[in-house]
C-alpha positions in Angstrom: 0.0 0.0 0.0 1.4 3.6 -1.1 0.1 6.6 1.2 0.8 10.2 0.3 0.8 12.7 3.2 0.2 16.0 1.7 0.5 19.0 3.9 -1.0 22.1 2.4 0.4 25.5 4.0 -0.1 29.0 3.3 3.1 29.3 1.0 4.2 25.7 0.4 2.6 22.3 -0.3 4.6 19.1 0.9 4.4 15.4 0.0 5.6 12.4 1.6 5.4 9.1 -0.3 5.5 5.7 1.9 5.1 2.1 1.1 3.5 -0.2 3.9 4.2 -3.6 3.7 2.9 -6.4 6.2 5.5 -7.0 9.0 8.0 -4.3 7.7 8.8 -0.9 8.7 7.6 2.0 6.5 9.6 2.7 3.5 9.8 6.3 2.4 10.0 6.5 -1.5 10.2 10.2 -2.1 9.0 13.6 -1.1 8.5 17.0 -2.6 8.0 20.9 -2.1 6.1 23.2 -4.3 4.5 26.7 -3.9 0.8 26.4 -2.5 -1.7 27.5 -5.0 -4.9 29.3 -3.6 -6.0 29.9 -0.1 -4.9 27.2 2.3 -8.0 25.0 3.1 -9.9 25.5 -0.1 -10.2 23.9 -3.4 -7.9 26.5 -4.9 -4.8 24.6 -3.5 -5.6 21.7 -5.9 -3.3 22.4 -8.8 -0.4 22.9 -6.2 -1.2 19.4 -4.7 -1.5 17.9 -8.1 2.0 19.3 -9.1 3.5 18.2 -5.7 2.1 14.5 -6.2 3.5 14.4 -9.8 7.2 15.5 -8.6 7.0 12.9 -5.7 5.9 10.2 -8.0 8.5 11.0 -10.7 11.2 10.9 -8.0 10.0 7.7 -6.8 9.8 6.4 -10.5 6.2 5.2 -10.1 3.0 6.1 -11.6 0.4 8.3 -9.8 -2.4 5.7 -10.5 -0.4 3.4 -7.9 -1.0 5.7 -4.9 -3.7 4.0 -2.8 -4.4 6.9 -0.4 -3.7 10.6 -0.1 -4.1 11.9 3.4 -4.4 15.8 3.7 -4.2 18.1 6.6 -7.1 19.6 8.3 -6.0 23.3 7.3 -7.6 26.8 8.7 -8.6 28.4 5.3 -6.9 31.8 6.3 -4.0 32.6 8.6 -2.1 35.8 7.9 -1.3 39.2 8.9 -4.1 40.6 6.9 -4.4 44.1 8.4 -2.9 46.9 10.0 -4.9 49.6 12.3 -3.4 52.9 12.6 -3.9 54.4 16.1 -2.5 57.9 15.2 -2.4 59.7 12.0 -0.3 62.6 11.2 -2.4 65.6 10.0 -0.9 69.1 9.5 -3.3 72.1 9.7 -2.0 75.7 8.6 1.3 74.1 7.7 3.2 72.5 4.7 6.7 70.8 4.9 9.4 69.6 2.8 11.8 67.2 4.3 12.8 64.7 2.0 16.6 64.8 3.1 18.4 65.4 -0.4 21.9 63.8 -0.3 23.7 67.3 -1.2 21.6 70.2 0.1 23.1 73.7 -0.4 24.8 75.9 2.1 24.1 76.0 6.0 22.2 77.4 8.7 18.6 78.7 9.3 16.8 81.2 7.1 13.3 82.8 7.4 11.3 84.7 5.2 8.4 85.0 2.6 8.1 82.2 -0.3 8.7 84.1 -3.7 9.6 83.0 -7.2 12.9 83.8 -8.0 12.1 86.2 -10.9 10.1 88.3 -8.3 12.7 88.7 -5.6 13.9 92.4 -7.0 11.9 95.0 -5.0 11.0 92.4 -2.0 11.0 94.5 1.4 10.8 91.5 3.5 13.4 88.6 4.1 12.7 86.4 1.1 12.7 82.5 0.5 13.4 81.9 -3.3 11.5 79.4 -5.4 13.6 78.1 -8.3 12.0 76.0 -11.0 13.9 73.3 -12.9 13.7 75.5 -15.9 16.3 77.8 -14.6 20.0 77.0 -14.7 21.9 77.3 -11.5 24.0 79.8 -13.2 20.9 81.9 -13.9 19.5 81.2 -10.3 23.0 82.1 -8.6 23.0 85.6 -10.7 19.3 86.3 -9.8 20.2 85.9 -6.2 23.4 87.8 -6.4 21.4 90.7 -7.9 18.8 90.7 -5.6 21.3 90.9 -2.6 23.2 93.7 -4.3 19.8 95.6 -4.4 19.2 95.2 -0.7 16.9 92.3 -0.6 17.6 90.0 2.3 17.5 86.5 0.6 17.2 84.0 3.6 17.1 80.9 1.7 15.8 78.9 -1.2 13.8 76.0 -2.5 15.0 74.5 -5.7 13.3 71.8 -8.0 16.6 70.4 -9.4 19.6 69.0 -7.7 21.5 72.3 -7.9 21.7 73.5 -4.5 25.5 73.2 -4.2 26.3 74.6 -7.3 23.9 77.6 -6.7 25.3 78.3 -3.2 28.9 78.2 -4.3 28.2 80.8 -7.0 26.5 83.5 -4.6 29.2 84.0 -2.3 29.2 84.9 1.3 27.2 84.8 3.4 25.7 81.3 2.6 22.1 80.5 2.7 20.4 77.1 3.3 18.8 75.7 0.0 16.9 72.7 0.0 16.7 71.1 -3.5 15.2 67.9 -5.3 11.8 69.1 -4.3 9.9 67.6 -7.2 6.6 69.1 -6.2 8.1 72.7 -6.3 4.9 74.0 -8.0 2.9 73.1 -4.9 4.8 75.2 -2.7 2.6 78.1 -1.7 3.7 81.6 -2.5 3.6 84.8 -0.2 3.6 82.6 2.7 6.2 82.6 5.6 8.7 79.8 5.4 11.7 78.5 7.6 14.5 76.7 5.9 17.4 74.8 7.9 20.4 73.0 6.6 22.8 71.2 9.0 26.6 70.6 8.5 27.4 67.2 7.1 27.1 64.3 9.5 24.6 66.6 11.8 20.9 66.8 11.7 18.7 70.0 11.9 17.9 71.4 15.4 15.3 73.9 15.0 12.7 72.6 12.7 12.3 69.5 14.6 11.4 71.2 17.7 7.8 72.3 17.9 9.1 75.2 20.2 11.5 76.3 17.6 8.8 76.2 15.1 6.5 78.3 17.5 9.2 80.6 18.0 9.9 81.3 14.2 6.2 81.6 13.2 4.9 83.3 16.4 2.5 80.3 17.3 0.1 80.1 20.1 -0.3 76.9 22.1 -3.0 75.7 19.8 -1.2 76.4 16.6 1.9 74.8 18.1 0.0 71.5 18.8 -1.4 71.5 15.3 2.1 72.1 13.7 4.0 69.5 16.1 3.5 66.6 13.5 5.8 68.6 11.2 8.4 68.7 13.9 8.4 65.1 14.3 8.5 64.4 10.6 11.6 66.1 10.2 13.6 64.7 13.1 17.0 63.2 11.9 17.0 65.0 8.8 19.9 67.2 7.5 17.7 69.7 5.6 14.1 70.6 5.7 11.6 73.5 5.2 8.3 74.3 6.8 5.9 76.8 5.2 2.9 78.2 7.0 -0.3 78.2 4.9 -3.4 79.8 4.9 -6.0 78.1 7.3 -8.2 75.6 5.5 -5.5 74.6 2.8 -4.6 71.3 4.6 -7.6 69.8 6.3 -7.4 67.7 9.2 -8.7 64.1 8.9 -9.0 61.3 11.6 -9.8 57.9 11.1 -11.1 55.6 13.8 -9.1 52.5 14.7 -12.3 50.9 16.0 -13.1 48.4 18.9 -12.7 44.8 18.9 -15.7 42.6 20.1 -14.3 39.4 21.4 -16.5 36.5 22.2 -15.1 33.4 24.1 -16.1 30.6 26.4 -15.8 33.1 29.4 -18.1 35.9 28.0 -18.0 38.9 25.6 -15.1 41.4 26.0 -14.5 44.8 24.3 -11.1 46.8 23.7 -10.5 49.9 22.0 -7.4 49.1 19.4 -6.0 52.6 20.5 -5.1 50.8 24.0 -2.5 48.8 21.9 -1.6 45.0 21.3 -1.0 44.4 25.1 -4.5 45.3 25.8 -6.1 43.3 23.1 -4.3 40.4 23.8 -5.1 40.7 27.6 -8.7 40.6 26.6 -8.2 37.9 24.2 -6.9 35.7 27.0 -9.6 36.7 29.6 -12.4 35.8 27.0 -11.0 32.1 26.9 -11.2 29.9 23.9 -12.3 32.2 21.2 -15.7 31.9 19.4 -15.6 34.8 17.3 -13.9 38.5 17.0 -15.3 41.4 15.1 -14.7 45.1 14.7 -16.8 48.2 14.9 -18.7 49.1 11.6 -17.3 51.9 10.0 -13.8 51.4 11.4 -10.3 50.1 10.5 -11.2 47.0 12.7 -14.5 46.6 11.2 -13.4 46.8 7.4 -10.5 44.2 8.4 -12.7 41.4 9.7 -15.5 42.4 7.0 -12.7 41.7 4.5 -11.5 38.8 5.9 -15.0 37.2 6.2 -15.9 38.0 2.5 -12.5 36.6 1.1 -12.9 33.3 3.2 -16.7 32.9 2.2 -15.9 33.3 -1.4 -13.0 30.9 -1.5 -15.1 28.3 0.5 -18.3 28.7 -0.8 -19.9 29.5 2.6 -21.6 32.5 3.9 -19.5 35.3 5.7 -22.0 34.7 8.7 -20.4 31.3 8.9 -16.7 32.4 9.3 -15.7 32.7 12.8 -12.3 33.8 14.1 -10.7 31.4 16.4 -7.5 33.2 17.4 -6.1 36.4 17.1 -2.5 38.0 17.5 -1.7 41.5 18.0 1.5 43.2 18.2 2.6 46.9 18.5 4.5 48.6 15.8 5.6 52.0 14.4 4.6 52.9 10.8 5.8 55.5 8.4 2.7 57.3 7.7 2.3 60.2 5.0 2.1 63.4 6.2 -0.9 65.7 5.2 0.5 68.8 3.9 3.8 67.2 2.8 5.4 68.2 -0.6 8.1 65.6 -1.0 6.5 62.4 0.3 7.3 63.0 3.9 6.6 60.3 6.6 6.5 60.2 10.2 6.6 57.0 12.4 3.1 56.3 14.0 1.8 54.0 16.4 -0.2 51.0 15.1 -1.6 47.7 15.9 -0.8 44.7 13.5 -3.6 41.9 13.6 -3.3 38.2 12.3 -6.4 36.3 12.5 -7.2 32.5 12.2 -10.4 31.4 11.1 -12.4 28.4 12.0 -11.0 25.0 10.6 -13.9 22.2 10.9 -13.7 18.8 10.2 -16.7 18.7 8.2 -15.0 21.4 5.8 -11.7 19.2 5.6 -14.1 16.0 4.6 -15.6 18.3 1.9 -12.3 19.3 0.6 -11.1 15.7 0.7 -14.2 14.6 -1.4 -13.6 17.2 -3.8 -9.7 16.6 -4.2 -10.7 12.5 -4.6 -13.1 13.6 -7.5 -10.4 15.5 -9.3 -7.4 13.4 -8.7 -9.2 10.0 -9.0 -7.5 8.7 -5.9 -9.0 8.2 -2.3 -8.4 11.2 -0.3 -9.0 11.5 3.4 -8.3 14.0 6.0 -5.5 13.1 8.3 -6.2 15.3 11.3 -4.8 18.5 12.5 -1.5 19.7 11.6 -0.4 19.6 15.2 -0.9 15.9 15.6 0.8 15.0 12.3 3.7 17.3 13.2 4.3 15.4 16.4 4.3 12.0 14.5 6.9 13.4 11.8 9.1 15.2 14.5 9.2 11.9 16.4 11.3 10.4 13.5 14.2 12.8 14.6 17.2 11.0 16.1 17.2 11.9 19.8 13.8 12.7 20.5 11.8 11.3 23.1 8.8 11.6 25.1 7.3 13.7 26.6 7.8 15.9 23.2 6.4 19.5 22.4 6.3 20.3 18.5 6.5 23.9 17.3 5.6 24.1 13.8 6.6 27.6 12.8 4.7 28.2 9.6 3.7 30.9 7.2 0.5 32.0 8.6 0.2 30.3 12.0 2.3 28.7 14.7 1.2 25.2 15.6 2.3 23.7 18.9 1.3 20.0 20.1 2.3 18.3 23.1 2.5 14.4 23.6 2.8 13.0 27.2 4.5 9.7 28.1 1.4 8.0 27.8 0.8 9.2 24.1 -2.0 11.6 24.8 -1.9 14.8 22.6 -3.1 18.5 23.2 -2.6 21.1 20.6 -2.7 24.8 20.2 -3.4 26.4 16.7 -2.4 30.1 17.0 -2.7 33.1 14.5 0.7 34.5 13.3 3.6 33.1 11.5 6.5 34.2 8.9 3.8 36.3 6.8 3.2 38.5 9.7 7.1 38.8 10.5 7.4 39.9 7.1 4.5 42.4 7.4 6.0 43.8 10.5 9.4 44.0 9.1 8.1 45.9 5.9 5.8 48.3 7.7 8.3 49.2 10.2 11.0 50.1 7.6 8.9 51.5 4.9 9.3 48.7 2.3 6.5 47.8 0.3 7.7 45.1 -1.7 6.8 41.7 -0.5 9.9 39.8 -1.9 12.2 42.4 -0.1 10.1 42.0 3.1 10.9 38.2 3.1 14.6 38.6 2.3 15.0 41.0 5.0 13.7 38.4 7.1 15.8 35.7 5.9 19.1 37.2 5.2 22.0 38.9 7.1 23.0 42.6 6.5 26.2 44.5 6.4 27.5 48.0 5.4 30.3 48.8 3.0 32.9 50.7 4.8 35.5 51.3 1.9 35.8 49.7 -1.6 37.4 46.5 -0.1 36.0 46.0 3.3 32.3 44.8 4.4 31.6 45.1 8.1 28.8 42.4 8.8 26.0 42.9 11.3 27.8 41.0 13.9 30.8 43.6 13.9 33.0 41.2 11.8 35.1 42.6 8.8 35.4 40.9 5.4 38.0 42.0 3.0 36.7 41.6 -0.6 38.9 40.5 -3.5 37.1 42.9 -6.0 36.2 46.5 -5.2 32.6 47.2 -4.2 30.2 48.8 -6.6 30.2 52.7 -6.3 26.3 52.4 -5.7 26.8 50.1 -2.8 29.5 52.1 -1.1 28.5 53.5 2.3 25.3 51.8 2.2 23.2 49.1 4.1 23.4 45.8 2.0 21.5 42.7 2.2 24.1 40.0 1.9 22.7 36.7 0.1 24.2 33.8 -2.0 24.1 35.6 -5.0 25.9 38.9 -3.9 24.9 41.9 -2.1 21.8 44.4 -2.6 21.4 48.1 -1.3 18.4 47.8 1.3 15.4 50.2 0.0 15.8 53.5 1.7 19.2 52.8 3.0 18.4 52.5 6.8 21.0 52.2 9.3 22.1 48.7 9.6 21.5 48.6 13.4 17.9 49.4 12.7 17.4 46.8 10.1 18.7 44.2 12.7 16.7 45.5 15.7 13.5 45.6 13.8 14.0 42.2 12.3 14.7 40.5 15.7 11.8 42.5 17.3 9.4 41.3 14.7 10.4 37.8 15.1 10.1 37.7 18.9 6.7 39.6 18.7 5.3 36.7 16.3 7.0 33.5 17.1 8.3 34.3 20.6 4.9 35.6 21.6 3.1 32.7 20.2 5.4 29.9 21.7 4.9 31.6 25.2 1.4 31.4 25.2 1.1 28.0 23.7 3.7 26.4 25.8 1.9 28.0 28.9 -1.2 26.6 27.8 0.0 23.1 27.1 2.5 22.7 29.6 1.5 20.5 32.9 0.3 23.3 35.3 1.2 25.9 33.0 4.8 25.4 33.9 7.0 24.8 30.6 9.7 23.3 32.9 7.6 19.8 32.6 7.8 19.8 28.8 10.8 17.7 28.4 11.8 18.0 24.6 10.9 20.9 22.3 11.4 20.2 18.6 11.0 23.1 16.0 9.4 22.2 12.5 8.3 23.9 9.6 9.8 26.5 6.8 10.5 29.1 9.4 12.6 26.7 11.5 15.2 27.2 8.8 15.7 30.7 9.7 19.3 31.7 10.3 18.8 33.2 13.8 14.9 32.1 14.8 16.1 28.8 16.4 18.6 30.4 18.3 16.3 33.1 19.7 13.8 30.5 20.8 16.4 28.3 22.4 17.5 31.4 24.3 13.9 32.2 25.2 13.4 28.8 26.7 16.7 28.3 28.5 15.5 29.3 31.7 13.1 26.3 31.8 16.1 23.9 31.4 14.4 21.8 28.7 15.7 20.3 25.4 15.1 22.9 22.6 16.4 22.3 18.9 15.3 22.1 15.3 13.9 18.9 14.4 15.8 16.7 11.7 12.7 14.8 10.2 13.7 11.2 9.2 17.2 12.0 10.1 17.8 13.5 6.8 15.2 16.5 6.0 15.8 19.0 8.8 12.7 20.6 10.0 10.9 20.2 6.6 8.2 17.6 5.7 7.4 16.8 9.2 3.7 17.2 8.8 3.5 15.3 5.6 5.6 12.5 7.0 3.1 12.3 9.9 0.2 12.4 7.8 1.7 9.3 5.8 2.5 7.5 9.0 -0.8 7.8 10.8 -1.5 4.3 10.6 1.9 3.1 11.2 4.5 3.3 14.0 4.5 6.1 16.3 8.3 6.4 16.0 10.4 5.7 13.0 14.2 5.6 13.0 
């Protein structure tokens, strides 16, 4: 008899082919791994399952028709970091700012004056900030400023569309003025309005315009206006150059978006929590509600939109009604998100507080049986549900040399963290928790302002370094690598992602230390938090010291730093923690597929 165990995950689908003969140990024929198609737990995954089975049978040199049984996992349809709820939003009233930090701003110091087109400088009776369009050459701009200054006009600074700041300031002579250049939306700069410009020395950052009281001093603001313009100050913190322009009241409308309240229904009753209270408050109410029956958000808010979209997508994929889709677990974590600043002219952003949520919907045995029947009809092979991923993961992990009972298996997946414990008597308990590698990607990308999904995943999986010279690369652990070939000028002095094919500049060129800190915090916030709450729930008496062995399985267990972080987290409990080596050869991969195939075989295979 040949059985195929098929583990359908959020990102990958794995197969294990096993032959069972009377009075013999199970013989593994082949395994395969492909990208998952469609939404986990739905018929949309069929093409990926078919491909994975074909690859496995080809490697085993058998025909797919000789497979006697396919056993699939009972999978929750959707497990993902699907939403981010902004708690605060940067809005500016009566102000506009430019703070895009060009690499080569011109001049130095702080200037204050009225915005005026370059051609209208002559005759100005007040200090002026010249607005220079790209159509004006740097020589013409410098000449116009020199001419105006000679006529007694106090030119306090300039806002320039092109990247000519240094060229202009070098040609106007002493005293230098601050020039902010590379302002793409210079045509949107309001004219005839008071403006302040600041350029810091090389290696330094601005001091006056990032201070709300500095802005109040320059613009003569009262306390209410200072509070309204404070987001501009925060948005400019850490920049070398910036400009703030006071606009007429009403030019920039203030806008508020409610994050919303979560309604949590559990075994111990109904709870409500405002997402503005933060992730810790959300998770506290989740725990107080007991085993979850459902979670929803206030209609008309970000929270309501998130859960409404979740239900609609799952219902459409599974052919059920949205009212039949229930959230069975929720993970919340705090983060700061670069938010666009209303009133900005150069895509300015400021870090704002937010809460990221990962939700897991109900996975029922009935749904798994319907899916198995649909698969059987399509494949022409008997298909049956093989139980939960946690149970199958235990059976697969027990093929790891050196494991024993009691054993706790932690499946670090893309959408979820599944934890199961088997005691010395063979009794199994499990917990399926929302949040996995996809949510780590979300947190890293949002914190660093990286939108591309491939880049987010790469930042999670790879180390970073910084090119300190043409021939030296300093890695994130502080070690220095001497290179045989000179580094590309584009990469010099930048934060680089280091992978097997070379090095790439990290989008936005964030400081190396920040990339490392964000990456590690994201992994702790998702996997660290899930492991802590799962082990506390499953351990005898709630004490993880009695767990015995802990084995990590799943794609995220291949992460270069996550297993070490988890081992350090659990070290205080004195338990054996490590990455599984399924069947002694496969590492942490294929554990669930192997366990599904072995469900009717031996508990432990060597």
